[in-house]
HTML snippet that shows the backbone in 3Dmol.js (N, CA, C, O; Angstrom):
<script src="https://3Dmol.org/build/3Dmol-min.js"></script>
<div id="view" style="width:600px;height:400px;position:relative"></div>
<script>
const pdb = `
ATOM      1  N   MET A   1      15.147   1.445  12.141  1.00  0.00           N
ATOM      2  CA  MET A   1      13.936   1.209  11.383  1.00  0.00           C
ATOM      3  C   MET A   1      14.270   0.709   9.984  1.00  0.00           C
ATOM      4  O   MET A   1      13.374   0.508   9.164  1.00  0.00           O
ATOM      5  N   GLY A   2      15.509   0.514   9.717  1.00  0.00           N
ATOM      6  CA  GLY A   2      15.899  -0.074   8.440  1.00  0.00           C
ATOM      7  C   GLY A   2      15.546   0.799   7.258  1.00  0.00           C
ATOM      8  O   GLY A   2      15.638   2.026   7.303  1.00  0.00           O
ATOM      9  N   GLU A   3      15.145   0.136   6.220  1.00  0.00           N
ATOM     10  CA  GLU A   3      14.822   0.820   4.975  1.00  0.00           C
ATOM     11  C   GLU A   3      13.314   0.984   4.786  1.00  0.00           C
ATOM     12  O   GLU A   3      12.849   1.206   3.668  1.00  0.00           O
ATOM     13  N   TYR A   4      12.556   0.875   5.866  1.00  0.00           N
ATOM     14  CA  TYR A   4      11.099   0.935   5.754  1.00  0.00           C
ATOM     15  C   TYR A   4      10.615   2.247   5.159  1.00  0.00           C
ATOM     16  O   TYR A   4       9.686   2.251   4.351  1.00  0.00           O
ATOM     17  N   SER A   5      11.221   3.351   5.541  1.00  0.00           N
ATOM     18  CA  SER A   5      10.761   4.635   5.012  1.00  0.00           C
ATOM     19  C   SER A   5      11.007   4.732   3.512  1.00  0.00           C
ATOM     20  O   SER A   5      10.191   5.299   2.785  1.00  0.00           O
ATOM     21  N   LYS A   6      12.120   4.187   3.045  1.00  0.00           N
ATOM     22  CA  LYS A   6      12.388   4.173   1.602  1.00  0.00           C
ATOM     23  C   LYS A   6      11.408   3.261   0.883  1.00  0.00           C
ATOM     24  O   LYS A   6      10.905   3.598  -0.189  1.00  0.00           O
ATOM     25  N   ALA A   7      11.138   2.099   1.483  1.00  0.00           N
ATOM     26  CA  ALA A   7      10.183   1.166   0.878  1.00  0.00           C
ATOM     27  C   ALA A   7       8.807   1.805   0.805  1.00  0.00           C
ATOM     28  O   ALA A   7       8.127   1.707  -0.217  1.00  0.00           O
ATOM     29  N   LEU A   8       8.394   2.458   1.881  1.00  0.00           N
ATOM     30  CA  LEU A   8       7.084   3.097   1.912  1.00  0.00           C
ATOM     31  C   LEU A   8       6.982   4.172   0.844  1.00  0.00           C
ATOM     32  O   LEU A   8       5.974   4.263   0.143  1.00  0.00           O
ATOM     33  N   SER A   9       8.006   4.974   0.721  1.00  0.00           N
ATOM     34  CA  SER A   9       8.022   6.023  -0.296  1.00  0.00           C
ATOM     35  C   SER A   9       7.903   5.436  -1.699  1.00  0.00           C
ATOM     36  O   SER A   9       7.161   5.955  -2.532  1.00  0.00           O
ATOM     37  N   SER A  10       8.623   4.371  -1.954  1.00  0.00           N
ATOM     38  CA  SER A  10       8.581   3.728  -3.271  1.00  0.00           C
ATOM     39  C   SER A  10       7.215   3.121  -3.550  1.00  0.00           C
ATOM     40  O   SER A  10       6.676   3.277  -4.646  1.00  0.00           O
ATOM     41  N   TYR A  11       6.650   2.425  -2.560  1.00  0.00           N
ATOM     42  CA  TYR A  11       5.326   1.827  -2.745  1.00  0.00           C
ATOM     43  C   TYR A  11       4.263   2.895  -2.964  1.00  0.00           C
ATOM     44  O   TYR A  11       3.372   2.722  -3.796  1.00  0.00           O
ATOM     45  N   GLU A  12       4.348   3.995  -2.228  1.00  0.00           N
ATOM     46  CA  GLU A  12       3.363   5.066  -2.384  1.00  0.00           C
ATOM     47  C   GLU A  12       3.495   5.741  -3.745  1.00  0.00           C
ATOM     48  O   GLU A  12       2.489   6.087  -4.365  1.00  0.00           O
ATOM     49  N   ARG A  13       4.715   5.930  -4.211  1.00  0.00           N
ATOM     50  CA  ARG A  13       4.932   6.515  -5.536  1.00  0.00           C
ATOM     51  C   ARG A  13       4.375   5.591  -6.613  1.00  0.00           C
ATOM     52  O   ARG A  13       3.721   6.043  -7.553  1.00  0.00           O
ATOM     53  N   SER A  14       4.637   4.307  -6.471  1.00  0.00           N
ATOM     54  CA  SER A  14       4.124   3.314  -7.407  1.00  0.00           C
ATOM     55  C   SER A  14       2.600   3.309  -7.415  1.00  0.00           C
ATOM     56  O   SER A  14       1.981   3.229  -8.476  1.00  0.00           O
ATOM     57  N   LEU A  15       1.997   3.396  -6.234  1.00  0.00           N
ATOM     58  CA  LEU A  15       0.539   3.412  -6.135  1.00  0.00           C
ATOM     59  C   LEU A  15      -0.038   4.624  -6.853  1.00  0.00           C
ATOM     60  O   LEU A  15      -1.022   4.497  -7.583  1.00  0.00           O
ATOM     61  N   GLU A  16       0.553   5.785  -6.659  1.00  0.00           N
ATOM     62  CA  GLU A  16       0.045   6.995  -7.311  1.00  0.00           C
ATOM     63  C   GLU A  16       0.099   6.871  -8.830  1.00  0.00           C
ATOM     64  O   GLU A  16      -0.835   7.287  -9.516  1.00  0.00           O
ATOM     65  N   ILE A  17       1.160   6.316  -9.354  1.00  0.00           N
ATOM     66  CA  ILE A  17       1.272   6.108 -10.801  1.00  0.00           C
ATOM     67  C   ILE A  17       0.233   5.105 -11.266  1.00  0.00           C
ATOM     68  O   ILE A  17      -0.420   5.308 -12.289  1.00  0.00           O
ATOM     69  N   SER A  18       0.079   4.026 -10.518  1.00  0.00           N
ATOM     70  CA  SER A  18      -0.883   2.984 -10.885  1.00  0.00           C
ATOM     71  C   SER A  18      -2.309   3.508 -10.857  1.00  0.00           C
ATOM     72  O   SER A  18      -3.123   3.124 -11.697  1.00  0.00           O
ATOM     73  N   LYS A  19      -2.629   4.382  -9.902  1.00  0.00           N
ATOM     74  CA  LYS A  19      -3.978   4.937  -9.817  1.00  0.00           C
ATOM     75  C   LYS A  19      -4.319   5.780 -11.039  1.00  0.00           C
ATOM     76  O   LYS A  19      -5.488   5.893 -11.410  1.00  0.00           O
ATOM     77  N   ILE A  20      -3.317   6.364 -11.660  1.00  0.00           N
ATOM     78  CA  ILE A  20      -3.532   7.150 -12.876  1.00  0.00           C
ATOM     79  C   ILE A  20      -3.715   6.233 -14.078  1.00  0.00           C
ATOM     80  O   ILE A  20      -4.561   6.480 -14.937  1.00  0.00           O
ATOM     81  N   ALA A  21      -2.917   5.179 -14.129  1.00  0.00           N
ATOM     82  CA  ALA A  21      -2.859   4.323 -15.314  1.00  0.00           C
ATOM     83  C   ALA A  21      -3.884   3.194 -15.327  1.00  0.00           C
ATOM     84  O   ALA A  21      -4.201   2.668 -16.394  1.00  0.00           O
ATOM     85  N   LEU A  22      -4.406   2.812 -14.166  1.00  0.00           N
ATOM     86  CA  LEU A  22      -5.257   1.624 -14.078  1.00  0.00           C
ATOM     87  C   LEU A  22      -6.657   1.982 -13.596  1.00  0.00           C
ATOM     88  O   LEU A  22      -6.853   3.020 -12.963  1.00  0.00           O
ATOM     89  N   PRO A  23      -7.633   1.120 -13.895  1.00  0.00           N
ATOM     90  CA  PRO A  23      -8.978   1.344 -13.354  1.00  0.00           C
ATOM     91  C   PRO A  23      -8.971   1.175 -11.832  1.00  0.00           C
ATOM     92  O   PRO A  23      -8.099   0.494 -11.292  1.00  0.00           O
ATOM     93  N   PRO A  24      -9.929   1.783 -11.140  1.00  0.00           N
ATOM     94  CA  PRO A  24      -9.899   1.796  -9.673  1.00  0.00           C
ATOM     95  C   PRO A  24     -10.051   0.437  -9.000  1.00  0.00           C
ATOM     96  O   PRO A  24      -9.770   0.307  -7.809  1.00  0.00           O
ATOM     97  N   ASN A  25     -10.489  -0.569  -9.737  1.00  0.00           N
ATOM     98  CA  ASN A  25     -10.661  -1.897  -9.143  1.00  0.00           C
ATOM     99  C   ASN A  25      -9.621  -2.901  -9.644  1.00  0.00           C
ATOM    100  O   ASN A  25      -9.817  -4.109  -9.519  1.00  0.00           O
ATOM    101  N   HIS A  26      -8.536  -2.414 -10.199  1.00  0.00           N
ATOM    102  CA  HIS A  26      -7.505  -3.301 -10.748  1.00  0.00           C
ATOM    103  C   HIS A  26      -6.775  -4.033  -9.617  1.00  0.00           C
ATOM    104  O   HIS A  26      -6.436  -3.423  -8.604  1.00  0.00           O
ATOM    105  N   PRO A  27      -6.534  -5.338  -9.787  1.00  0.00           N
ATOM    106  CA  PRO A  27      -5.859  -6.125  -8.738  1.00  0.00           C
ATOM    107  C   PRO A  27      -4.481  -5.597  -8.342  1.00  0.00           C
ATOM    108  O   PRO A  27      -4.051  -5.793  -7.205  1.00  0.00           O
ATOM    109  N   SER A  28      -3.800  -4.945  -9.246  1.00  0.00           N
ATOM    110  CA  SER A  28      -2.479  -4.396  -8.903  1.00  0.00           C
ATOM    111  C   SER A  28      -2.582  -3.314  -7.828  1.00  0.00           C
ATOM    112  O   SER A  28      -1.665  -3.144  -7.024  1.00  0.00           O
ATOM    113  N   LEU A  29      -3.689  -2.589  -7.817  1.00  0.00           N
ATOM    114  CA  LEU A  29      -3.874  -1.584  -6.770  1.00  0.00           C
ATOM    115  C   LEU A  29      -4.050  -2.253  -5.412  1.00  0.00           C
ATOM    116  O   LEU A  29      -3.535  -1.772  -4.403  1.00  0.00           O
ATOM    117  N   ALA A  30      -4.779  -3.364  -5.392  1.00  0.00           N
ATOM    118  CA  ALA A  30      -4.940  -4.113  -4.138  1.00  0.00           C
ATOM    119  C   ALA A  30      -3.585  -4.590  -3.628  1.00  0.00           C
ATOM    120  O   ALA A  30      -3.304  -4.520  -2.431  1.00  0.00           O
ATOM    121  N   THR A  31      -2.759  -5.070  -4.531  1.00  0.00           N
ATOM    122  CA  THR A  31      -1.417  -5.519  -4.144  1.00  0.00           C
ATOM    123  C   THR A  31      -0.598  -4.364  -3.587  1.00  0.00           C
ATOM    124  O   THR A  31       0.116  -4.527  -2.597  1.00  0.00           O
ATOM    125  N   SER A  32      -0.698  -3.202  -4.217  1.00  0.00           N
ATOM    126  CA  SER A  32       0.043  -2.035  -3.733  1.00  0.00           C
ATOM    127  C   SER A  32      -0.394  -1.641  -2.331  1.00  0.00           C
ATOM    128  O   SER A  32       0.442  -1.377  -1.466  1.00  0.00           O
ATOM    129  N   TYR A  33      -1.714  -1.600  -2.103  1.00  0.00           N
ATOM    130  CA  TYR A  33      -2.206  -1.264  -0.762  1.00  0.00           C
ATOM    131  C   TYR A  33      -1.763  -2.304   0.261  1.00  0.00           C
ATOM    132  O   TYR A  33      -1.431  -1.961   1.396  1.00  0.00           O
ATOM    133  N   ASN A  34      -1.758  -3.565  -0.136  1.00  0.00           N
ATOM    134  CA  ASN A  34      -1.306  -4.620   0.768  1.00  0.00           C
ATOM    135  C   ASN A  34       0.177  -4.448   1.112  1.00  0.00           C
ATOM    136  O   ASN A  34       0.571  -4.599   2.268  1.00  0.00           O
ATOM    137  N   ASN A  35       0.991  -4.133   0.111  1.00  0.00           N
ATOM    138  CA  ASN A  35       2.421  -3.911   0.351  1.00  0.00           C
ATOM    139  C   ASN A  35       2.647  -2.736   1.298  1.00  0.00           C
ATOM    140  O   ASN A  35       3.490  -2.803   2.193  1.00  0.00           O
ATOM    141  N   ILE A  36       1.897  -1.673   1.095  1.00  0.00           N
ATOM    142  CA  ILE A  36       2.005  -0.511   1.982  1.00  0.00           C
ATOM    143  C   ILE A  36       1.599  -0.908   3.400  1.00  0.00           C
ATOM    144  O   ILE A  36       2.230  -0.498   4.375  1.00  0.00           O
ATOM    145  N   GLY A  37       0.544  -1.704   3.502  1.00  0.00           N
ATOM    146  CA  GLY A  37       0.113  -2.185   4.810  1.00  0.00           C
ATOM    147  C   GLY A  37       1.184  -2.995   5.508  1.00  0.00           C
ATOM    148  O   GLY A  37       1.382  -2.859   6.715  1.00  0.00           O
ATOM    149  N   MET A  38       1.875  -3.834   4.760  1.00  0.00           N
ATOM    150  CA  MET A  38       2.938  -4.648   5.363  1.00  0.00           C
ATOM    151  C   MET A  38       4.071  -3.780   5.896  1.00  0.00           C
ATOM    152  O   MET A  38       4.629  -4.064   6.955  1.00  0.00           O
ATOM    153  N   VAL A  39       4.408  -2.729   5.166  1.00  0.00           N
ATOM    154  CA  VAL A  39       5.470  -1.838   5.637  1.00  0.00           C
ATOM    155  C   VAL A  39       5.036  -1.145   6.928  1.00  0.00           C
ATOM    156  O   VAL A  39       5.791  -1.104   7.900  1.00  0.00           O
ATOM    157  N   TYR A  40       3.812  -0.599   6.936  1.00  0.00           N
ATOM    158  CA  TYR A  40       3.319   0.045   8.158  1.00  0.00           C
ATOM    159  C   TYR A  40       3.288  -0.941   9.323  1.00  0.00           C
ATOM    160  O   TYR A  40       3.631  -0.588  10.452  1.00  0.00           O
ATOM    161  N   ASP A  41       2.875  -2.178   9.043  1.00  0.00           N
ATOM    162  CA  ASP A  41       2.838  -3.211  10.079  1.00  0.00           C
ATOM    163  C   ASP A  41       4.234  -3.431  10.659  1.00  0.00           C
ATOM    164  O   ASP A  41       4.404  -3.484  11.877  1.00  0.00           O
ATOM    165  N   ASN A  42       5.216  -3.555   9.797  1.00  0.00           N
ATOM    166  CA  ASN A  42       6.600  -3.757  10.244  1.00  0.00           C
ATOM    167  C   ASN A  42       7.154  -2.555  11.001  1.00  0.00           C
ATOM    168  O   ASN A  42       8.049  -2.693  11.835  1.00  0.00           O
ATOM    169  N   MET A  43       6.614  -1.374  10.704  1.00  0.00           N
ATOM    170  CA  MET A  43       7.046  -0.161  11.397  1.00  0.00           C
ATOM    171  C   MET A  43       6.315   0.015  12.731  1.00  0.00           C
ATOM    172  O   MET A  43       6.649   0.907  13.511  1.00  0.00           O
ATOM    173  N   GLY A  44       5.326  -0.829  12.988  1.00  0.00           N
ATOM    174  CA  GLY A  44       4.559  -0.716  14.223  1.00  0.00           C
ATOM    175  C   GLY A  44       3.427   0.289  14.158  1.00  0.00           C
ATOM    176  O   GLY A  44       2.836   0.623  15.184  1.00  0.00           O
ATOM    177  N   GLU A  45       3.115   0.776  12.963  1.00  0.00           N
ATOM    178  CA  GLU A  45       2.025   1.737  12.784  1.00  0.00           C
ATOM    179  C   GLU A  45       0.778   0.964  12.359  1.00  0.00           C
ATOM    180  O   GLU A  45       0.401   0.938  11.187  1.00  0.00           O
ATOM    181  N   TYR A  46       0.157   0.336  13.354  1.00  0.00           N
ATOM    182  CA  TYR A  46      -0.876  -0.652  13.082  1.00  0.00           C
ATOM    183  C   TYR A  46      -2.173  -0.059  12.546  1.00  0.00           C
ATOM    184  O   TYR A  46      -2.845  -0.706  11.743  1.00  0.00           O
ATOM    185  N   SER A  47      -2.543   1.137  12.957  1.00  0.00           N
ATOM    186  CA  SER A  47      -3.784   1.720  12.439  1.00  0.00           C
ATOM    187  C   SER A  47      -3.637   2.067  10.957  1.00  0.00           C
ATOM    188  O   SER A  47      -4.578   1.891  10.182  1.00  0.00           O
ATOM    189  N   LYS A  48      -2.474   2.553  10.567  1.00  0.00           N
ATOM    190  CA  LYS A  48      -2.232   2.834   9.149  1.00  0.00           C
ATOM    191  C   LYS A  48      -2.170   1.536   8.353  1.00  0.00           C
ATOM    192  O   LYS A  48      -2.655   1.467   7.224  1.00  0.00           O
ATOM    193  N   ALA A  49      -1.574   0.515   8.946  1.00  0.00           N
ATOM    194  CA  ALA A  49      -1.517  -0.793   8.287  1.00  0.00           C
ATOM    195  C   ALA A  49      -2.921  -1.321   8.059  1.00  0.00           C
ATOM    196  O   ALA A  49      -3.238  -1.803   6.971  1.00  0.00           O
ATOM    197  N   LEU A  50      -3.765  -1.233   9.080  1.00  0.00           N
ATOM    198  CA  LEU A  50      -5.133  -1.725   8.966  1.00  0.00           C
ATOM    199  C   LEU A  50      -5.894  -0.990   7.875  1.00  0.00           C
ATOM    200  O   LEU A  50      -6.628  -1.614   7.109  1.00  0.00           O
ATOM    201  N   SER A  51      -5.733   0.318   7.793  1.00  0.00           N
ATOM    202  CA  SER A  51      -6.406   1.093   6.747  1.00  0.00           C
ATOM    203  C   SER A  51      -5.978   0.635   5.361  1.00  0.00           C
ATOM    204  O   SER A  51      -6.806   0.507   4.459  1.00  0.00           O
ATOM    205  N   SER A  52      -4.699   0.392   5.196  1.00  0.00           N
ATOM    206  CA  SER A  52      -4.194  -0.069   3.902  1.00  0.00           C
ATOM    207  C   SER A  52      -4.703  -1.464   3.576  1.00  0.00           C
ATOM    208  O   SER A  52      -5.079  -1.739   2.437  1.00  0.00           O
ATOM    209  N   TYR A  53      -4.717  -2.344   4.567  1.00  0.00           N
ATOM    210  CA  TYR A  53      -5.231  -3.698   4.354  1.00  0.00           C
ATOM    211  C   TYR A  53      -6.716  -3.665   3.994  1.00  0.00           C
ATOM    212  O   TYR A  53      -7.160  -4.406   3.116  1.00  0.00           O
ATOM    213  N   GLU A  54      -7.481  -2.813   4.669  1.00  0.00           N
ATOM    214  CA  GLU A  54      -8.914  -2.708   4.372  1.00  0.00           C
ATOM    215  C   GLU A  54      -9.145  -2.197   2.959  1.00  0.00           C
ATOM    216  O   GLU A  54     -10.033  -2.677   2.255  1.00  0.00           O
ATOM    217  N   ARG A  55      -8.352  -1.233   2.550  1.00  0.00           N
ATOM    218  CA  ARG A  55      -8.478  -0.708   1.174  1.00  0.00           C
ATOM    219  C   ARG A  55      -8.158  -1.808   0.169  1.00  0.00           C
ATOM    220  O   ARG A  55      -8.828  -1.927  -0.857  1.00  0.00           O
ATOM    221  N   SER A  56      -7.147  -2.603   0.457  1.00  0.00           N
ATOM    222  CA  SER A  56      -6.785  -3.721  -0.410  1.00  0.00           C
ATOM    223  C   SER A  56      -7.944  -4.701  -0.539  1.00  0.00           C
ATOM    224  O   SER A  56      -8.249  -5.170  -1.636  1.00  0.00           O
ATOM    225  N   LEU A  57      -8.585  -5.008   0.577  1.00  0.00           N
ATOM    226  CA  LEU A  57      -9.713  -5.944   0.559  1.00  0.00           C
ATOM    227  C   LEU A  57     -10.914  -5.388  -0.195  1.00  0.00           C
ATOM    228  O   LEU A  57     -11.638  -6.141  -0.848  1.00  0.00           O
ATOM    229  N   GLU A  58     -11.130  -4.083  -0.113  1.00  0.00           N
ATOM    230  CA  GLU A  58     -12.239  -3.467  -0.849  1.00  0.00           C
ATOM    231  C   GLU A  58     -12.076  -3.663  -2.352  1.00  0.00           C
ATOM    232  O   GLU A  58     -13.059  -3.836  -3.072  1.00  0.00           O
ATOM    233  N   ILE A  59     -10.849  -3.635  -2.813  1.00  0.00           N
ATOM    234  CA  ILE A  59     -10.572  -3.754  -4.247  1.00  0.00           C
ATOM    235  C   ILE A  59     -10.640  -5.197  -4.701  1.00  0.00           C
ATOM    236  O   ILE A  59     -11.150  -5.485  -5.783  1.00  0.00           O
ATOM    237  N   SER A  60     -10.126  -6.113  -3.878  1.00  0.00           N
ATOM    238  CA  SER A  60     -10.047  -7.508  -4.317  1.00  0.00           C
ATOM    239  C   SER A  60     -11.332  -8.275  -4.137  1.00  0.00           C
ATOM    240  O   SER A  60     -11.395  -9.459  -4.468  1.00  0.00           O
TER     241      SER A  60
END
`;
const viewer = $3Dmol.createViewer("view");
viewer.addModel(pdb, "pdb");
viewer.setStyle({}, {cartoon: {color: "spectrum"}});
viewer.zoomTo();
viewer.render();
</script>
C-alpha cells in the first residue's frame, strides 16, 4: 500500500490545523479534502474518497 497511510495522516493533520486557522469556506480546505479523497481513491476506499470529494465541492 506504499506510503498512503503516511500521506493520509499528514493530510488529515494539515486539515485539522487549517480548520482552526481558516474560515470554513476557505479554498485551502477544499484542496485538503480533495487531497484526502485522492489518497482514499488510491487505497481503494471509494466511499471515503467520495465523501471527501463531496466535502471539497461543498466548499468550492
